[in-house]
N, C-alpha and C positions, 0 to 999 in steps of 0.2 A: 519469697524464701531466699532466706540467706545462702549464698554459694559458699563452698568450703573455701579457706584460707589456707594456702600451702606455704609451709614454714621451709621446709626443703629449698636450697638452691636449684635450679635448672642442672640437670645432668651436664649439658657443657661447660657449665662454669665452674663447677665442681671439679672436672677434668683438667680444664684449662690450668686450675690452681695448684691441681696436683703435679702437674708436668714440670710448672715453673719453679717449684721448691723442690724440684729433684725427686719425687715420689713418684715418677713413672718406672713401670717394670716393663723392661725390654729383655730380648732374649737371652741375653749374658747374665741377667737377673736370676734365671729359672734355676731353681734349686732340684735336681732330682737327688734322691737320698742313695749313698752309695756309687754318684757318678764316676767313671775313668774320665780322663780328657784325652782329647784327640789333637793331632798335630800331624800336618801333612809336607810330606817331601815332594818337592815341585821340581821341574826340568829348568834348567839353566839356557837350554837351548829352544831356537824358535823350531828348528826340524832336526831330528835326529833317530836313529834307530838304537832302541834298546838291547845291547848285546847281552846284558845281566844285570841280576839285582841280587845284592847278597844283605840277607836282614840279620844274619846270625847274631854278630855281635851288637845290634841294637834290642834283638829279642832276649839276650842274656844280660842287659843292664837292670840296674836298681828301679822295680817300680813296673814294668813294662808288662803289659797284659797280654798284647798280640801286635803283630804288625801284618796289617794289610797290603796285599799287592794287588797286581791284575789278575794273576792267577786265582785269587780267592774270588773274583768276579767272575771270571769264567767257570768257576767250579759252582757257583751260586745261580749260572744261568742268567746273568743279567741282560737285560735287552737293550734296546737303542733307546733314546728320549724320542718323544712322539715331535714331528713336524706338522704343522696345520697347513694344507694344501687345498684352498679353495680358488685355486685360479689356474688349474688345468692339471694334467697328469705328466707332464714333463720333467716336473721337479725331481733332481738326482738329489737322494736323501742320504749322507755319508753316515755310518754309524760313529756314535761319539760314545766312547769308555767311560765308565765310572772314575776307573784307576787305569794310565795307559799300560799295555802291557807289551807292545811290540814298537809302536813309534809314536813319539810326541811331536804334535803338531801346532803347538805355540810356548812361548814361555810363560812358565808358571803352571804349566798342565801337572795336574797330580799324577803321580808314579805309585806312593806308597801312603799309608795312615797310619801312624803309630797311636797305640792305644796304651794308656800308662795312668797310675794312681793320681800323679798331679800334672799340671800342665808343665812345669819345671821340667819333669822327668822325661814327659813325651818331646819335648824340643831337645833335650841332652840328645836322646835316642835316635832321634829323627838326623841328626848331625851324623851319627853313625852308620846310617844305611847306605850302603854302598851301589852305585848305579852307574854300569860302563856303559857310555852313549857312542855311538859313532856320529859325527855332526854330518848333515846331509844341507844341501843348498835350500835357502828358505827364499820365499817371495813375499814383500810386503807394500800394498799401494796397488789400486786400480789399474795404472797405467803399466806397472811392472806385472802384476798378474794376466793382464791380455797381450804381454809381448811372445812374440817367436820364441819358441826355446824355454819358456819360463817353467822354472820348476812345478812341478805338479805336487797339490796338496793331497787329492785323493785320487787314487786310480779311476774312481767310477767315473769322475768329472775330468775328462780330456779339456786342454784349454783353460781349469779351471773355471768353466762356466758352469752352472746347475740349473740354470734356467733362463730363458728368451720367451719373453712376452710382448704384444703389442696389443693395441686398441686403439678405436677409432677409425677414421677413412683417410688412408694416406694418399688416395687419389685425388678426393677433394681438396686434402691441404696442399698436394704439389700444385693444382691446377691455380690455385687461390694465390699462390706464392709467385708463380710465373704472370700473373696479371696484376701484382701489387702496384702500388704506386712507392710502396717503402717498405724494407722488410729488414728488421733491426735482427742482431741475435747475439747470444751472450753464452759464456760457459763460466759454472761456479764448482768451487770443489770446497766441499763442506768436510773439514778435518774430522777424525774422532774425538768423541768429548768421553771423558770419564765422568760416571752420573754422582759421585761423591755423597752419596748419602751421610746423614749425621751418624749412623748407627752402622757400625761394619756389618758383613755378614756373619751370622753366628747359626749355630743350631743344638739344641739337644734333642734327644732321641731315646725311646725304649720300646724294649720287646715284651709283648705278652704271649707267654707260650700257651697259657692255658685257652686263649681264644684266638691264637695265631694272628694277632693285630700289631701294629705299629702305632706309636705316638710320636708325632715331633711338634717341637716347636721352632719356628726359624721365621726371620722377618719375612713377609708376603703381601701380597695384595689381592688374593684372592683362595679360599679354600678349594674350590672345586678344579682349578688350574694345578693347584698343588699335586690333587688326587691324581688328576689325567695324567701328569708325568711321573708320578711314583708307579703308578698302576702299569703303565706301558713298560719301564724299567724292570720292575719285580714279576711282570707275568700275573698279576693278581687284580681282583677286583678293586675298586676305588674304596668301597666300604672298610676295607680292611687299613685303611691308613686314618689314623685320626689327627686332626691337624689343629693342634691348640692354641687357643686364643692369646693374645697380648699385644701390647703396644708395637707398633712399628716405627722405625726411626726414617722414615723416609722412602719413596717408591719410586716415583719418576719414569715408570715403565721397566725397567730391570729386574723388578722383583714379582714380576707377575707369572715366573717360572719357577719349577726346582732345579738347582744346580747338581753337578756330579758331586760334590762334596756333600750334599744333604743326603744322597744315596749311600754314601759311602759312611756316613754315620748310621744311618738306618742299618745297613750290613753288619757294621760293626756291634751295634747293639742287640743285634741277633746271634751273631757269631761268639760273643763273650757273654752274652745273656745277663746282660748287666746295661745300666743306661751309661751314655757317652755323649759328653758335650764337646763342643767345639767353638773355640772364640777366635775367631779371623781377626787378622791382623789390617791395619788402614793400608799397608804396603800390599796385603794378598787381594784386598780389595782393587788397589789399583792394576793388578796383575790380571785378575781374573773375574772379577765382574763385568757382566756384558756391557760395552761401551755404547756410544750412541753414534749416528752421522755415519761419517766414512762412505761420503755419497760425491759423484759426479754427477751434476745435470749440464745438458745443454739444450738450448731452447733458439727458435726462429719466430716471431711474429711479424704475421702481414698486414697493412694497412691500406686502405683506397686513398683515392685523391682527398676525399673529405675528412679523412682522419677516422675513419670508422676501421675497429679490427675485423679482419676478414679469415684470418686462419692463425693455427699455433701448433709448432711442432715440439716435440720434447724427447730426449735421449738421457735416461737416466740409469746410471749404473752403480751398483750398492756392492761395498766391500763386506762379506757375512761373517769374513775371518774363517777360522780353521774348522767350524763346524757349524751348522745349521741351528741357531737356538729357535725354540717352538713356535714362535708367531714372525721371526725376522722376516722370512720372504714375503708373506701373507702382507705385513703391514706395509714393506716397502713398495709393493705393487699396488696395494688397495687402496691405501690413504691419499698416495697423490691422484689417483683416479677418480676421488670422490670430489676433488677441486681442483679439476685439470684447466679449465680456463680461468679459475680466479672469481673475482665477481662480475667479469665482464660477458657480454653478449658474444659470444665469439661462434658462429656456425660451424666451423669446421677445425677439429684437431686431431692430431696424432700422437701415439707416445709408444715409444720402444724401451724395453727393459732388459738390463742383463743382471743376474744374481751372481756375484762372484765369491771363490774362496781364496784366503788368502793365510800366512802362517801368522795368522794374529789372533788373539782373544777374539771369540765371536761377539759380533756387534747384535743388536735389537733394536725396540723401539724404548726411545728416550724422550720425554717430554716433546710429543709432536708426532714425531714416529712418521715422516713423510709428507706431514702437512707442511712445516715449516719450509721445507728445503723446494718443495711445490709451490708454495708463495711467495717464496723471494726470487724465483725464477719468473715469475709471471710480473711481480713488481718492479725487477729488473730491466726486463721487456720494455714494459710500460714506460718507466723514466726514460728508459734509452730512446724511447719513440719520442717522448714529449721535448727531449733536448734536441732532436733532429726538425723538429716541425718547430722549435722555440714558443712554446706553448706553457701555461700556468698547469703546476700538477695536477690540481684538482679538476682543471678545464677538460683534460683529456680523458681522464678517468670517468666525469659526469659524463661525457659525451658517450661512452660505450659500455657504462654500468648498467646491467640487468634492470628494467621498472619495477618501482615497488609492485604496480599490478599485473607483472607477468609470474610470478609466483603461484602453485610450485613450477619451477624451471629444471627442463630437462638438458642436459648438457650432453654433447658428442661423444662422453664416455660411459653414457648411460646412467648416470647418477643423477639425482633429484633432489634439488634444492628446496626446504619447506617454505623459508619466509624469510623476508629483511626489506630495508629501507637503505639503500646504500647513497644515496643522495641525502638523506636526512644524519647518515654518521658523518657524512664529508663536510656538509654545512656545520654541524655543531663542533666538528674538530677545528674546522678553519678558523672560525669564532673562537671558541674556547684558547686555541693555541696562540693567539695575536697572530697570526700567522702574515697580516698584512703590514704589519710594524717590524718584521724580520730585518729590513736591512739597516735599522736604526741600531739594532743590537750586533748586527754585522760590523758595522763601522765602530763601534765602542770595540769591538774583540781587535781589529786591524789595527787602531791605534795603541795596543797592547802587544802587539808582534805576534797575533795569533790570527787562524783564520777559522770563522764560524759558519759551518755547513748545517742546512735543516733537510729534513726528509719526512715524506708521509709515506703510508702503505696502507690500502685496502686490501681487506684479505678475508675470505671464509675457509672454513675448517669442520671435517665431518667431526661429528661427536656420537656417543653410543654404540649401538653393535652390541655383538656377542653371537652365543651360540644356542644354548638350550634357554629355554623361558625363566626369566628371573621371578621368583617367589618372595614374598616377606610375611611373618607369622605375627599376628597382632593378637594379643589376649588382653581383654578387660576384666579387671576383677576387683571386689572390695579387699581393700586394705586398711585396716585401723580405721573403719568407717572414710573410707576415701575410695574415688574410684583411680584405678593406677591404671595403666597402660603399659604392657611389655611389647617390644618389637624386635623382633631376629632377622636378618637377612644375611646371606653368605657374602657381603659385599664389604671385603676389610677396609677400613679406616687406614690411611696412612696419613694422616692430618687433615683431611677434608670437612672436618665440622659434621660429621655424617649425624651424631649425637642431636646437635640442633635442626639440622635441615629435615630428618624425618619426625622428630618431633612437632616442628613447625608445619609439618605437612597433614599429620594425624591430628594434633592439635585442634587443629581449626575446623577439620569435620566433625571432630567428637563432643566439642564446645569445652576442650580441657585446657587447662593452664599447660605451659612448656615441662613445668616443673613435674607434671603427673604422669610424663611419658617417660620412660627409658630403654634404651639402647641397649639390648643385652649382647655380650660375647656369644657368638655363635658356639653352638654345642659342636664339640671335637668331631661327634658321629652324626652330624645336622644330614638329613635326607632331604634339606631343601634345595630346589634347582636355583641356578643362575651363575652369572659370572662376577669376577673381583673389580676393584677399583682400577680400572686404566680406560683409556680412551676417552677419559671425561664422560663417562657413563653414568656413573653413580646414580645420580638423581633423576636422569631419565629413565632408567631402569628401576633400579630398586625402588627409589621415589615412587615414581607409579604404580610398583608393587604394592608399596607402604599405601598410597591413596586409595586402591582398589580395595584393600583390606579393611581401611577403615570406613570407607562409603558402605560397605556389606555390614560391619557393626552398627553403623549409625542406622540404616534400615530395620535392622533387629530393633534395634534400640526404640524407634518410632513406632515399629509395629506394637510392641509390647505398650508402649505409653499410648498409643492411640485405642487400645481395649481399656484400658483404665479411665479414659478421657471421655470415650463414647465418640470419637472422632477418626477421620481417616490421618492417615500417617501424613501424607501431604501437607497437612492443615499444622503441622507441629514444626519444631527445628531445635537444634541442639545449641544449647549458648551457655556460658557462666556454671558449667558442671549440672543444669537442669534442662529438662523439657519443658519449652515453651509452647503457648499458643500463639496466632498471628499478633493478639493484642499484647502480647509480651508476659500475661501471669504464667504462672508455673504450673504445670502438671504435676511435677515430682521432682526431686533428685534422680540425678544418673545411679546414685548408690543405691537408691529405693528400686531399682529395676535388677540390681546384680546378685540374684538369689544363687547365682553361679555363672563362674567366669565363661564369658563369651570368647571365642575363637574364631577367626578367620583367617584365610590364606589368601593374600592376593597375588594374581599372578598375570603377567604379561610379556607379550611376545618381543623379541629384540628389536628396535626401531632406532633410526638415525635421526639426528637433529643439524643443522648446520648454526654453528656459531659465527658472526662476521664483526668485524671492527675497524676502525680507521685510526690508525695512531699517529702521532707527530713527535719527534726528535730533533733537538738540536745537539751538535758536538762542535767542541772547539779543540783545534788541532794547534799545538805552539810550532811555529816555525822553525825553531833552532833544535827543538829534541825529538820533535814527531808526535810526543804525548798527544791521545785524545782523550779528552773528558766529556762525560755525558753532561749537558747544562741544565737543558729542560725535557720534559717528558711527558706528554698528555696521551691517555688511553679512553677511546670511544667504545663501546662494546655492547653488542646485541645479545643478549642471553636468554631471551625469549619472555621468562619471567623469572624475576629473582626470588629463590624461596629465604636465603639467608643473607643480606645484603654486604655484612660484615665479613663472610666467609667468602663471598663473589669476589671483595674486593682484594682482600688478602690472597686468592687465588692468581688474579691477574696480577698483583704485584709479585709475587713469588715468579711467576712465568717470566715478567719483565725483566727481573734479575736473573735470569739464567740465560734469557735471549740476548742482553747486554753481556754478558760473559763470553758467551759463544762469539759475538763479534768481536770484541775488544781485547779477548784474551786467553782463554780455554784452547787447549789443544792437547790431546795425548799422542807426544811425538814418539815414534818409532824408528830406529836407526834401519837405516833402509839396506844398510851392508848385513847388519848381523841380526836384523827383527826384533834387536833389545828394546823395551820401552825406556824412554829416557824419563818419563813422568813418570815416578815410583812412590811419591809424596808429596805432601801439600805442599815441601819445598820448590818441588819441583812443578808444579801446576798452578796455573795461575787463575786461583778464583778470584771473581770479584766481592770486594768488601762493602761495609754498609756507607761508607765514606765515598764510594763510586758513584753514589746515587744521588740526584735531587731529589726535592719533594713534589714526586710528579703525581697529577692528577688521574682519577679514575670515574667517567662518567657512563652513564647508562643512556642506552638508545634502544629499547627493546620492541621485537614485534613477535609474539607467541608463536612458536609452534603449532602447526596441527597435526604434527606424528606423532604426539603422544599426550595422555591423559592430562596432562601438568602444563602444557605448553612451553615447557623447559628445554634450554640448549645449553651443552657441556661446554664450561671455559674454562677447564684445567690447562688446557695447552695455549688458549686463545692469548695470553700475556707474550710467551716464547715466541709465537709465529709473529706478532704484531711488532715486538722488539726486533727480533732480527731483522725485519725488512724495513724498519723504520729507521734504525740506526744506521744500517748499509747504505741506505739512501740519501742519509746524511752525511755521512762520510763521502760517498763518492761527490756530494755537493760541495763539500769544503775544497775535495781534490780540483775540482773546478774542469771538469774535463778528462783529468789525466786518468789514465789506466788504473784501475782498481787493484791494490797488491793482491797477495794469496791472504784467504782468512786464518785465524784471526789477526786484525789490524793492529800490530802489536806498533810500538814506538819506531824501532828500527825498520819495519815496511812502509810505514807512512812517511818517515823522512825521507828513506830511498825514493819514495812514489813522488814526493814533493819535488827534491833536489833533481831527480831523473828527467 
């Protein structure tokens, strides 16, 4: 029996081509008929009291529809943004207003929203809004926020600490430290980072008075996260908010929440009874997008006389900014604890956390979200120990790595690793990186007046998780004499190739070609459960739900075909769009069984998986200028099971770029005296460029996870974590035992470190 030949291209190919030729549709492309335009008036101060706001001149200008202030938000009885607190009941949660009405607490905080017929008219009127501020003392930075007498960000949080938390066994760690043959320690400060997504934030909203529902289009990483936040602010059921689908120009973590500007646009649409759009600028993104990192970690590692790791202690301070973004505190505590002892069999560990407020834009999850910070702390301690012991970097790691046969492995923090083969990762990385011939390359660099350093990193990080179970709806039906499968989830794609990944999962189970599977844009009012695309969870969660639904449809097809063939369903299988017997003969085509659509909803509970890797980097530093250049890079990663090798490699490569940028250039600098950000545009913020990278290699050494039906592990953050650690260790090696300067390792800082 001949199978159907699909003439159309797979959805992933057509989407890729459409975006490459500029036909993607992002939020700023959304056209609502009769829409007014919004522009925000923002605070120039890091901390100030609002004495008065005069909107009279602005309100009378041409084209102005309305000017919203904090009073409008109070009149609408808008509430606080939600904060996830799964780490205890001691978290202090300050109120975050949609529009500030009494105190501003970071530069760029919105105090008014001007609505006008055109964007130009709204911009002109925004300049006419008069705000009288009484400047107040501001505090930025972790050390400054903890200092005696530091300005208070919120009265509810004396000392600017909103949470203290600890985990592990402090007594066991103290005893191990006392009896240790060697104790090494280090402290690392991670500067704030700007996410710099390709698409600046924007929103388009409308209000339907007849149904009392809101529609909103905004770049986001998950429908249900947006609904959660809007429901809390407006005090309404989440079903009253319809999240419109569309392309998203980058996520990286900061887009898994609803921002105050989005709530203001929704309110404006209701109060004006017309659609309202806001197109944020790149400078507004630098001012107000959730920033990453802003963390200080300190750690100690104890070793016995045989070089075995016996204990680890860690102190983790996080600068949350002026307000707590919904998942910031939870991620800053939970994620480091999931990989507290790295890839090593360390019997005792203890961690202490402090979450702090400062007069700066809030921080939150950014590619890695606590995982890279924890990994770098562990890997710097390991490298310091091997230097003290004069051991090969791989040898000490191999001696202390968790054995492949010991999984599942439970950490002192209670986290449970699923699978891994760390010795194989290291063997592969050593061979593929040409590690043993490094001295030849180092000598060649020295002859050119440069110093070459190499670094390796062995790391593991949690992926997956979430709140409610994830669901996927699959419908197989006949379309033009072809079997076509439609897939719907609530996991929004921000460039992760969901269409191909989910198609590969479903098509293999149903005997369909990839082109027969189409991933639908989620219905704005979808009732499907699940979380968004963050924490490297999409394939683990939504992919497993797709697999469950596809398996259920396959069972129905085989049962129907078994009746036709007078045999048991177990004697049949699906392939080439047909139902086949064991001998390969066809019972029927799939299309013959589809007298009506078959729909199944797959459902899986949230679960974690632990991706790991061993990365090797080489960095050359010019002795005269301090300029550092990445010359070689190798990534060996364990993704469990790779569903889409091309997408997996791209995810790792993109993560490497962000990790290298963090080590060698990126820093959202804030003036400590005034609290003003110095980095407010791409001219002030050192993003890495394509010519900053060599042709790096990405290899696989997978061990399937037993914690999910697909055996997969999330790798969206793996490149960033590996690069942060490997490149930092390479720079440390190039400096030859000198103290590392503050991150990022700019030319000036490296030059001073070498000459000092």
